[in-house]
C-alpha positions in Angstrom: 128.9 92.0 149.2 128.8 91.0 145.4 129.3 87.4 144.6 132.0 88.5 141.7 134.0 90.6 144.3 133.8 87.7 146.8 135.3 85.3 144.3 137.7 87.9 143.0 138.9 88.1 146.8 139.2 84.4 147.3 141.2 83.8 143.9 143.5 86.6 144.7 144.1 84.6 148.2 144.5 81.3 146.5 146.9 82.9 143.9 149.0 84.5 146.7 149.2 81.2 148.9 150.1 79.2 146.2 152.7 81.6 145.0 154.4 81.8 148.6 154.2 78.1 148.7 155.9 77.7 145.2 158.6 80.2 146.2 159.8 78.3 149.4 159.4 75.0 147.3 156.5 73.5 149.2 154.0 71.0 147.4 150.2 72.8 147.2 149.0 69.5 147.4 151.0 68.4 150.6 149.7 71.8 152.0 146.3 71.6 151.0 146.1 68.1 153.0 147.7 69.6 155.8 145.3 72.2 155.9 142.5 70.1 155.6 143.5 67.9 158.6 144.1 71.1 160.7 140.6 72.1 159.7 139.0 68.6 160.6 140.9 68.8 164.1 139.2 72.1 164.7 136.0 71.0 163.8 136.4 67.6 165.8 137.3 69.8 168.8 134.2 72.0 168.3 132.1 68.8 168.1 133.7 67.4 171.1 133.0 70.7 173.0 129.7 70.5 172.1 128.9 67.0 172.9 130.5 67.5 176.4 128.7 70.9 176.6 131.9 72.6 177.3 131.9 75.1 174.1 133.6 78.4 175.3 134.5 81.4 173.0 137.8 81.6 174.7 138.8 78.1 173.9 137.7 78.2 170.2 139.7 81.3 169.8 143.1 79.7 171.4 142.3 76.5 169.0 142.0 78.9 166.0 145.4 80.6 166.9 147.1 77.5 167.7 145.8 76.1 164.1 146.8 79.1 162.4 150.5 79.4 163.8 150.7 75.5 162.8 150.0 76.6 159.5 152.6 79.0 159.2 154.9 76.3 160.8 156.1 74.8 157.7 156.4 77.9 155.6 158.8 79.6 158.5 160.9 76.2 158.2 161.0 76.4 154.3 162.0 80.3 154.6 164.8 79.2 157.4 166.2 76.6 154.9 165.9 78.7 151.9 168.6 81.3 153.7 
């Protein structure tokens, strides 16, 4: 994939997410920190699984789905408050 196309896709995604946060009155900095903490938690879970030799694709998928759903939780709450 071309680097320019990849950068365009990333920029479009970042602008879209930032626009959603702005519409619902969520701070970009706080949501960025929240995303960082969710990512750190996911990486630490993978590290723990590697150390204890319990790495499983099913557990990784479940953890990823959980983190993604937790990312949408503040957006859903903000949308509910906006109604």
